[in-house]
N, C-alpha and C positions, 0 to 999 in steps of 0.2 A: 762628446761623441765617442763612443767606446769602440767602434769599428766601422768599416765601410763594406758595402756590398760588391759583389763581382760586377754587377751592372755599372756601378760607379767607376770601377777601374777600366772596364771595357769602353765606356763612353769617352773617357779622357784619352785612352790609347787610340781610339779611332780618330779623334780630332787631331792627334799628333801624326798618325800614320798617313793621312791624306795631305800632309804638308808638302808643298812643292819643293821645298829645300832638299828633302831626302831624295826625291826623284832626280833632281838636278845632280846631286853628288854621285849617285849610283851610275847614271848614264855617262858621266864624264869618266868614271873609273872603268867602265866596260869598254868605252871607246879606246882608252889608253891600252887596255889589255889586248884588244883586237888588233890595234896598230902594231904592237910588238910581236903578236903571235897570230898572224893571219892564217885562217884555215884551221886553227886548233880550237874547236868548239869546247873541248873538255876544259881548257884553261879558262874560258869564259865562265863555265859552270862553277869550277872550284874557286875562281877569283871572287865571284859574287857571293858564294857561300862563306868564304874566308872573311870578306869585308863585313857581311852581316853578323858573323860571330864576333868579330872585333868590336863592332858597334854595340852589340848586346852586352858584352863583358864590361865595356867602359860605362855604359848607361846604368848598369847595375851598381857600379861603384859610385857614379854621380848620384844615383838615387839614395844610397845609404848616407852619403855626405849631406844631401838636402834634408833628409829626415833628421839626422843628428843636429843640423843647424836649427830646424824648427823646434826640436825638443829643448834646445837651449832657450829659445824665445818663449816657448810654452811654459817654461819653469818660472817665468815672471808672472805672478798671479794676476796682476792688473791687466795683462795682455790676453790671457787665456780665453775669457768670454767672447772676445771680439775676433779671435783667430779664424774661425770657420767662416763667419760672415765676410771677413776681409778677403779670404780666398775666393768666395763667391763673387765679390766685387772685381777682383783681379781677373777672374774668368770672363766676366761680362766685358771688361775693357779689352781683353785680348780678342774676344769675339768681334767687337766693334772694329778693331784694327784689321782683322782678317776680312770682314765684310767691306770695309773701306777699300781694300785692294781689289775687290770685285768691281766697284764702280769707278774708282780712281787709281788704276794700277800704275805703280812705279817700281822698277827693279830695286831690290835692297830695302824694301819697306821695313820700318822700325818694328822689331819683335815678330816679323812675319817671314822675312827672308834673310839670307846671308848678306851682311853689309857689302856694298859694291867695292869698297876699299880693300876688303879681305880677299876678293875673288882672284886677283892675279897670283897671290901667295898660294891659294888653294890649288889653282891650276898647275902651277909650277911643281907643287908637291905631288899631285896625283900623276903627273906625267912621268914620274920616276918609277911608277909601277910597271913591272915587266913580267910578273909571275903571281900565282895565287898566294905564295908566301909573302910577297911584297904587298899584295892587297890587304893581307891581314895586319901587317905592321903599320901600313899607312892608315888603315882603318882605325887603329888605336889612336892615331894622332889627329885625323881629320874630324873626329867627333867635336873637337874644339871649334871647328868652323860650323858645325851643325847646331851647337848650343844656342846661339842668339835667336834662331828661328824655331827651335823645338822645346826650349826649356820651360816655357809658360805652363802648358798643361802638366808637365812633370813636377813643377813646383807646387801646383795645386794638389796633385796626388801626394807629394811628399809631406805637405802640411797636414793632410787628412790622415796619412799613415803614421804621423809622428806620435799619435796617442796610443799606438799599438805596440805590443812586444815584438822584438826582432824576429822571433820564430814565426810569428803570424804575418810579419811584413814581407818576408822573402817570397812566399808564393804569389803575393800581389804584385811585387816588383817583376817577378819572372813572367807572369801573365801579361802585364802591361808591355813589357819589352818584346815579348814574342809577337804581340799584335803590332807594335811599333815598327819592327823590322820585317814584318810580313811582305810589304811591297818590294823589299830588296830581293827576297827569294822568288816572288812571283815574276818580277821583271827579268831576273836572271834565268828562270825556267822558260819564260816565253822566248827569250833570245836564243837560249841553248837548243830548244826544240825547233827552232827555225820558223816559229809562228810570226815573228816580227824581227826587224833589224833594229839595232841600237839607235840609229838615226831616226827611225820611225817612232821609237819611244820618245826620243827627244822632241820631235815635232809634235807628238800628241801632247806632251807636257806643256809645250809653249802654247799650243792651241787652246788648251783647257785650263791654263794656269789661273785665270780669273775664277772659273767654276770651282777649282780646288780650294782657293781661298774662301769662296762663299760657303762651301760645305764645311770647312774647318771652322769658320766663324759661326755658322748656325749651330753646329754641335756644341762648341765650347761656350758660346754666348747663352744658348738656351739652358745649358747645364748650370752655368753660373747663376742664372735667374732662378732656377729651381733650388740651388743652394741657399740663396738669400731668402727665398720664400719659405724654406724649411721643408720642401717636398722631398729632398734627398738628404 
């Protein structure tokens, strides 16, 4: 496979963007900012923007690392013919895990949500945020907590991009991550403009968390099936 289409990148990014993990992280951060700066709506706006920028930067770095790792694997001639099909199988398995959480939901699902054991550390870290600058630096760090539930689609993308030159890879990574962090900016804007309260966003996420898992599962599972069948 010499290259991948924009549609390929967009599909994987959408599967990652509807992940409940990202929604949970952002709402906790915004709640922390509001608690320390009641009435300062501008701080909510800048904190959300700063957090999104931090996640974007770190995920670009993670993406380059993933691609480099796959390039090392791809250098093994015997592995190369099976790499793309293997990524398709991985996507199908991730899709099944997400769909499973629609029917049999449990917090901290394997490869679909942040592990329950990590959550107290995450909350303690986020509660230290008192300003937009703090949101940026904490954002650089909390991507570690996001990885277990968002890394799957990104690894599939990284494997596909590993056959391309770096100069062609960067636009794809940028596009993917702009879509991935779009919910951060959307939720921040909704709260800033007063269209909704952070607590209401949290409640919405909890109410529709099974549906979010189902959407993510259908997108990435269907895409994996298309990869195995050779349709994409």
